[in-house]
N, CA and C atoms as a LAMMPS dump frame, in Angstrom:
ITEM: TIMESTEP
0
ITEM: NUMBER OF ATOMS
135
ITEM: BOX BOUNDS ff ff ff
-5.0000000000000000e+02 5.0000000000000000e+02
-5.0000000000000000e+02 5.0000000000000000e+02
-5.0000000000000000e+02 5.0000000000000000e+02
ITEM: ATOMS id mol type element x y z
1 1 1 N -317.085 -362.945 -480.441
2 1 2 C -317.72 -364.234 -480.65
3 1 3 C -317.94 -364.904 -479.296
4 2 1 N -319.108 -365.407 -479.106
5 2 2 C -319.467 -366.051 -477.847
6 2 3 C -319.152 -367.548 -477.916
7 3 1 N -318.631 -368.085 -476.82
8 3 2 C -318.324 -369.514 -476.75
9 3 3 C -319.606 -370.306 -476.489
10 4 1 N -319.784 -371.369 -477.232
11 4 2 C -320.948 -372.248 -477.069
12 4 3 C -320.541 -373.507 -476.327
13 5 1 N -319.949 -373.35 -475.158
14 5 2 C -319.404 -374.478 -474.41
15 5 3 C -320.442 -375.569 -474.17
16 6 1 N -321.646 -375.2 -473.804
17 6 2 C -322.692 -376.191 -473.546
18 6 3 C -322.963 -377.058 -474.761
19 7 1 N -323.084 -376.432 -475.923
20 7 2 C -323.315 -377.168 -477.17
21 7 3 C -322.075 -377.978 -477.548
22 8 1 N -320.893 -377.392 -477.365
23 8 2 C -319.644 -378.079 -477.706
24 8 3 C -319.451 -379.339 -476.872
25 9 1 N -319.84 -379.297 -475.606
26 9 2 C -319.671 -380.459 -474.724
27 9 3 C -320.45 -381.677 -475.219
28 10 1 N -321.565 -381.437 -475.905
29 10 2 C -322.37 -382.543 -476.426
30 10 3 C -321.623 -383.33 -477.494
31 11 1 N -320.689 -382.672 -478.189
32 11 2 C -319.968 -383.304 -479.297
33 11 3 C -318.487 -383.526 -479.013
34 12 1 N -318.04 -383.21 -477.824
35 12 2 C -316.612 -383.298 -477.49
36 12 3 C -316.217 -384.744 -477.193
37 13 1 N -315.199 -385.283 -477.904
38 13 2 C -314.754 -386.654 -477.617
39 13 3 C -313.473 -386.676 -476.799
40 14 1 N -313.182 -385.647 -476.092
41 14 2 C -312 -385.628 -475.229
42 14 3 C -312.123 -386.744 -474.192
43 15 1 N -311.061 -387.523 -474.048
44 15 2 C -311.088 -388.649 -473.104
45 15 3 C -310.282 -388.365 -471.846
46 16 1 N -309.66 -387.189 -471.765
47 16 2 C -308.852 -386.849 -470.598
48 16 3 C -309.761 -386.284 -469.507
49 17 1 N -309.912 -386.992 -468.386
50 17 2 C -310.871 -386.577 -467.354
51 17 3 C -310.583 -385.223 -466.71
52 18 1 N -309.336 -384.806 -466.608
53 18 2 C -309.008 -383.547 -465.951
54 18 3 C -308.852 -382.372 -466.895
55 19 1 N -309.322 -382.508 -468.111
56 19 2 C -309.119 -381.464 -469.124
57 19 3 C -309.918 -380.202 -468.791
58 20 1 N -309.222 -379.077 -468.686
59 20 2 C -309.902 -377.809 -468.403
60 20 3 C -310.344 -377.106 -469.683
61 21 1 N -310.005 -377.682 -470.837
62 21 2 C -310.372 -377.085 -472.122
63 21 3 C -311.562 -377.795 -472.768
64 22 1 N -312.094 -378.8 -472.109
65 22 2 C -313.21 -379.581 -472.651
66 22 3 C -314.391 -378.669 -472.948
67 23 1 N -314.824 -378.668 -474.202
68 23 2 C -315.946 -377.837 -474.619
69 23 3 C -315.552 -376.441 -475.061
70 24 1 N -314.308 -376.059 -474.851
71 24 2 C -313.815 -374.741 -475.273
72 24 3 C -312.873 -374.992 -476.455
73 25 1 N -313.475 -375.197 -477.617
74 25 2 C -312.748 -375.674 -478.794
75 25 3 C -311.578 -374.779 -479.203
76 26 1 N -311.745 -373.467 -479.143
77 26 2 C -310.665 -372.577 -479.569
78 26 3 C -309.421 -372.77 -478.705
79 27 1 N -309.591 -372.922 -477.401
80 27 2 C -308.448 -373.148 -476.511
81 27 3 C -307.862 -374.538 -476.72
82 28 1 N -308.718 -375.524 -476.905
83 28 2 C -308.285 -376.903 -477.115
84 28 3 C -307.451 -377.01 -478.397
85 29 1 N -307.969 -376.473 -479.49
86 29 2 C -307.243 -376.523 -480.762
87 29 3 C -305.918 -375.789 -480.669
88 30 1 N -305.927 -374.619 -480.08
89 30 2 C -304.705 -373.836 -479.937
90 30 3 C -303.655 -374.6 -479.138
91 31 1 N -304.069 -375.207 -478.047
92 31 2 C -303.155 -375.968 -477.194
93 31 3 C -302.565 -377.16 -477.944
94 32 1 N -303.425 -377.998 -478.496
95 32 2 C -302.949 -379.221 -479.145
96 32 3 C -302.133 -378.939 -480.402
97 33 1 N -302.577 -378.011 -481.233
98 33 2 C -301.814 -377.699 -482.441
99 33 3 C -300.465 -377.085 -482.083
100 34 1 N -300.42 -376.314 -481.008
101 34 2 C -299.156 -375.749 -480.531
102 34 3 C -298.18 -376.811 -480.046
103 35 1 N -298.725 -377.955 -479.614
104 35 2 C -297.895 -379.078 -479.158
105 35 3 C -297.663 -380.091 -480.289
106 36 1 N -298.089 -379.717 -481.514
107 36 2 C -297.996 -380.597 -482.687
108 36 3 C -298.762 -381.903 -482.468
109 37 1 N -299.961 -381.77 -481.881
110 37 2 C -300.851 -382.898 -481.608
111 37 3 C -302.203 -382.631 -482.269
112 38 1 N -302.964 -383.685 -482.44
113 38 2 C -304.346 -383.539 -482.885
114 38 3 C -305.258 -383.754 -481.684
115 39 1 N -306.251 -382.887 -481.501
116 39 2 C -307.191 -383.07 -480.393
117 39 3 C -308.17 -384.201 -480.692
118 40 1 N -308.876 -384.649 -479.672
119 40 2 C -309.821 -385.754 -479.792
120 40 3 C -310.889 -385.544 -480.851
121 41 1 N -311.252 -384.296 -481.132
122 41 2 C -312.31 -384.041 -482.117
123 41 3 C -311.894 -384.414 -483.539
124 42 1 N -310.611 -384.678 -483.744
125 42 2 C -310.126 -385.078 -485.068
126 42 3 C -310.28 -386.577 -485.311
127 43 1 N -310.752 -387.298 -484.319
128 43 2 C -310.894 -388.748 -484.415
129 43 3 C -312.354 -389.14 -484.227
130 44 1 N -312.789 -390.206 -484.898
131 44 2 C -314.186 -390.64 -484.737
132 44 3 C -314.449 -391.161 -483.327
133 45 1 N -315.699 -391.17 -482.957
134 45 2 C -316.105 -391.645 -481.623
135 45 3 C -315.723 -393.073 -481.384
């Protein structure tokens, strides 16, 4: 499966400026769920 980072960035509500997972949803979800957190995409704009 190919990552659609460019398309994902258009809809990403991550507010952390230094985030290296921005636009890479699979890594972002894995990281946050592993920390028992919800990523920004789970919240409205």
